[in-house]
VOKOL-114090 format. One record per atom (N, C-alpha, C): residue number from 1; atom name; x, y, z. Coordinates in steps of 0.001 Angstrom, whole numbers, plus 500000, padded with zeros to 6 digits. Layout:
N
NUM_CA_X_Y_Z;
...
END
This chain:
97
1_N_286850_173404_522077;
1_CA_288168_172840_522248;
1_C_288426_172544_523730;
2_N_289578_171969_524016;
2_CA_289932_171516_525349;
2_C_289922_172667_526361;
3_N_289163_172506_527422;
3_CA_289151_173465_528521;
3_C_288378_174741_528253;
4_N_287722_174858_527114;
4_CA_286902_176044_526840;
4_C_285652_175999_527710;
5_N_285168_177193_528087;
5_CA_283943_177275_528895;
5_C_282985_178281_528289;
6_N_281717_177886_528249;
6_CA_280643_178772_527813;
6_C_279632_178777_528950;
7_N_279453_179942_529564;
7_CA_278637_180032_530780;
7_C_277159_180299_530493;
8_N_276389_180420_531572;
8_CA_274935_180512_531535;
8_C_274438_181631_530632;
9_N_273452_181306_529829;
9_CA_272731_182234_528960;
9_C_273602_182862_527878;
10_N_274799_182332_527651;
10_CA_275622_182794_526531;
10_C_275066_182177_525251;
11_N_275197_182906_524151;
11_CA_274719_182438_522857;
11_C_275897_182458_521892;
12_N_276166_181321_521283;
12_CA_277261_181196_520319;
12_C_276648_180826_518971;
13_N_276994_181602_517948;
13_CA_276430_181395_516616;
13_C_276956_180154_515928;
14_N_276651_180045_514643;
14_CA_277052_178906_513818;
14_C_278479_179087_513320;
15_N_279151_177958_513136;
15_CA_280487_177936_512556;
15_C_281473_178786_513363;
16_N_281408_178680_514679;
16_CA_282275_179441_515585;
16_C_283317_178506_516183;
17_N_284566_178968_516220;
17_CA_285629_178240_516906;
17_C_285808_178870_518276;
18_N_285669_178069_519322;
18_CA_285980_178494_520687;
18_C_287182_177653_521077;
19_N_288362_178252_520989;
19_CA_289601_177504_521116;
19_C_289920_177170_522575;
20_N_290974_176409_522772;
20_CA_291359_175895_524089;
20_C_291448_177009_525129;
21_N_290873_176731_526298;
21_CA_290894_177605_527473;
21_C_290242_178968_527271;
22_N_289484_179152_526202;
22_CA_288723_180389_526026;
22_C_287530_180369_526976;
23_N_287131_181559_527433;
23_CA_285983_181688_528342;
23_C_284989_182666_527738;
24_N_283759_182215_527575;
24_CA_282660_183079_527154;
24_C_281699_183132_528334;
25_N_281624_184293_528956;
25_CA_280878_184445_530205;
25_C_279371_184606_529975;
26_N_278653_184717_531077;
26_CA_277194_184789_531097;
26_C_276652_185889_530186;
27_N_275576_185576_529506;
27_CA_274825_186521_528690;
27_C_275609_187137_527531;
28_N_276779_186599_527210;
28_CA_277537_187079_526053;
28_C_276924_186511_524780;
29_N_277151_187229_523668;
29_CA_276665_186776_522368;
29_C_277829_186804_521390;
30_N_278054_185677_520719;
30_CA_279103_185575_519707;
30_C_278419_185258_518386;
31_N_278622_186135_517404;
31_CA_277970_185969_516102;
31_C_278527_184808_515301;
32_N_277872_184528_514190;
32_CA_278284_183446_513290;
32_C_279688_183692_512735;
33_N_280398_182604_512451;
33_CA_281681_182613_511733;
33_C_282789_183365_512471;
34_N_282803_183300_513790;
34_CA_283845_183944_514596;
34_C_284886_182927_515046;
35_N_286045_183448_515429;
35_CA_287102_182630_516015;
35_C_287504_183295_517321;
36_N_287286_182592_518421;
36_CA_287708_183046_519748;
36_C_288937_182209_520099;
37_N_290108_182854_520079;
37_CA_291381_182144_520203;
37_C_291675_181674_521623;
38_N_292764_180947_521748;
38_CA_293181_180347_523010;
38_C_293280_181364_524133;
39_N_292666_181036_525248;
39_CA_292782_181838_526462;
39_C_292096_183185_526419;
40_N_291289_183471_525407;
40_CA_290560_184742_525360;
40_C_289493_184758_526446;
41_N_289264_185933_527035;
41_CA_288259_186109_528082;
41_C_287191_187074_527593;
42_N_286013_186535_527335;
42_CA_284880_187320_526874;
42_C_283954_187472_528083;
43_N_283954_188648_528693;
43_CA_283192_188841_529929;
43_C_281697_188970_529676;
44_N_280925_189021_530751;
44_CA_279469_189019_530692;
44_C_278894_190136_529849;
45_N_277831_189801_529127;
45_CA_277039_190722_528331;
45_C_277806_191383_527184;
46_N_278946_190796_526791;
46_CA_279662_191267_525600;
46_C_278905_190766_524373;
47_N_278869_191600_523338;
47_CA_278261_191209_522071;
47_C_279325_191287_520982;
48_N_279574_190161_520317;
48_CA_280565_190078_519249;
48_C_279817_189812_517945;
49_N_280017_190695_516970;
49_CA_279333_190562_515689;
49_C_279864_189408_514864;
50_N_279225_189180_513743;
50_CA_279584_188079_512843;
50_C_280956_188303_512216;
51_N_281679_187201_512002;
51_CA_282934_187229_511276;
51_C_284097_187869_512002;
52_N_284075_187883_513312;
52_CA_285154_188503_514102;
52_C_286229_187487_514476;
53_N_287428_188012_514711;
53_CA_288541_187226_515221;
53_C_288993_187858_516521;
54_N_289026_187066_517595;
54_CA_289479_187519_518909;
54_C_290777_186775_519207;
55_N_291892_187505_519315;
55_CA_293208_186901_519457;
55_C_293445_186246_520806;
56_N_294476_185429_520859;
56_CA_294842_184697_522077;
56_C_295076_185652_523241;
57_N_294481_185331_524373;
57_CA_294690_186095_525592;
57_C_294021_187452_525625;
58_N_293207_187776_524640;
58_CA_292479_189048_524660;
58_C_291465_189041_525801;
59_N_291207_190233_526349;
59_CA_290218_190396_527419;
59_C_289228_191461_526976;
60_N_287949_191108_526938;
60_CA_286901_192045_526560;
60_C_286077_192392_527792;
61_N_286071_193678_528149;
61_CA_285348_194182_529329;
61_C_283854_193889_529200;
62_N_283219_193647_530324;
62_CA_281793_193334_530312;
62_C_280975_194448_529669;
63_N_279948_194023_528923;
63_CA_278965_194936_528366;
63_C_279344_195651_527078;
64_N_280525_195403_526514;
64_CA_280899_196113_525293;
64_C_280408_195375_524052;
65_N_280497_196068_522914;
65_CA_280104_195493_521629;
65_C_281283_195538_520674;
66_N_281527_194428_520000;
66_CA_282530_194340_518948;
66_C_281759_194221_517634;
67_N_281950_195201_516737;
67_CA_281214_195214_515474;
67_C_281615_194091_514540;
68_N_280743_193766_513607;
68_CA_280982_192713_512615;
68_C_282352_192874_511956;
69_N_282954_191746_511602;
69_CA_284184_191676_510809;
69_C_285356_192441_511433;
70_N_285423_192474_512756;
70_CA_286527_193140_513446;
70_C_287568_192120_513894;
71_N_288808_192595_514031;
71_CA_289924_191763_514474;
71_C_290503_192387_515733;
72_N_290562_191585_516797;
72_CA_291150_192004_518063;
72_C_292445_191216_518231;
73_N_293560_191918_518360;
73_CA_294861_191273_518433;
73_C_295087_190507_519723;
74_N_296083_189638_519681;
74_CA_296451_188835_520851;
74_C_296845_189738_522005;
75_N_296356_189410_523191;
75_CA_296725_190119_524404;
75_C_296068_191465_524597;
76_N_295187_191874_523704;
76_CA_294519_193172_523834;
76_C_293552_193171_525010;
77_N_293450_194319_525658;
77_CA_292424_194554_526668;
77_C_291500_195607_526079;
78_N_290255_195219_525836;
78_CA_289294_196100_525176;
78_C_288295_196597_526219;
79_N_288250_197921_526390;
79_CA_287411_198536_527424;
79_C_286229_199310_526858;
80_N_286229_199533_525534;
80_CA_285168_200302_524897;
80_C_284673_199567_523659;
81_N_283491_199968_523180;
81_CA_282949_199383_521960;
81_C_283934_199532_520805;
82_N_283918_198553_519907;
82_CA_284771_198556_518721;
82_C_283855_198587_517503;
83_N_284010_199599_516623;
83_CA_283137_199694_515451;
83_C_283346_198550_514457;
84_N_282345_198321_513643;
84_CA_282384_197307_512595;
84_C_283619_197482_511710;
85_N_284239_196361_511347;
85_CA_285357_196369_510423;
85_C_286653_196926_510979;
86_N_286789_196984_512296;
86_CA_287989_197554_512921;
86_C_289082_196517_513110;
87_N_290310_197025_513210;
87_CA_291478_196210_513524;
87_C_292128_196837_514750;
88_N_292200_196060_515828;
88_CA_292809_196533_517073;
88_C_294035_195668_517326;
89_N_295239_196148_516946;
89_CA_296436_195319_517020;
89_C_297059_195236_518407;
90_N_296719_196182_519288;
90_CA_297294_196221_520632;
90_C_296323_196927_521557;
91_N_296559_196862_522853;
91_CA_295634_197417_523844;
91_C_295623_198936_523831;
92_N_294463_199476_523657;
92_CA_294194_200908_523812;
92_C_292680_201066_523824;
93_N_292217_202256_524072;
93_CA_290785_202449_524221;
93_C_290051_202796_522929;
94_N_290766_203026_521859;
94_CA_290110_203376_520593;
94_C_290499_202377_519505;
95_N_289510_201970_518720;
95_CA_289761_201043_517609;
95_C_290228_201824_516389;
96_N_290954_201153_515525;
96_CA_291400_201737_514264;
96_C_290469_201257_513169;
97_N_289705_202167_512521;
97_CA_288785_201724_511461;
97_C_289522_201235_510237;
END
């Protein structure tokens, strides 16, 4: 989408939406069937599993892993790994299974 950026050595899977002004930084991996919403910041070496939704304005700290089929709410700041199938509705350090 308009103004989205995918940086060096990032890998984006099939059927992925990278919405307006989203940033996927170096060496990040986004699995198949994900939606990276407007203005989301996916920092370097982040790994996002298949079927995830990353809300508008979310920030994912470098080097973390988001498990398959997880939902990260708008404006969340994620500093730790998120297990598969989690829902993180707001910023905190632990995901809700």
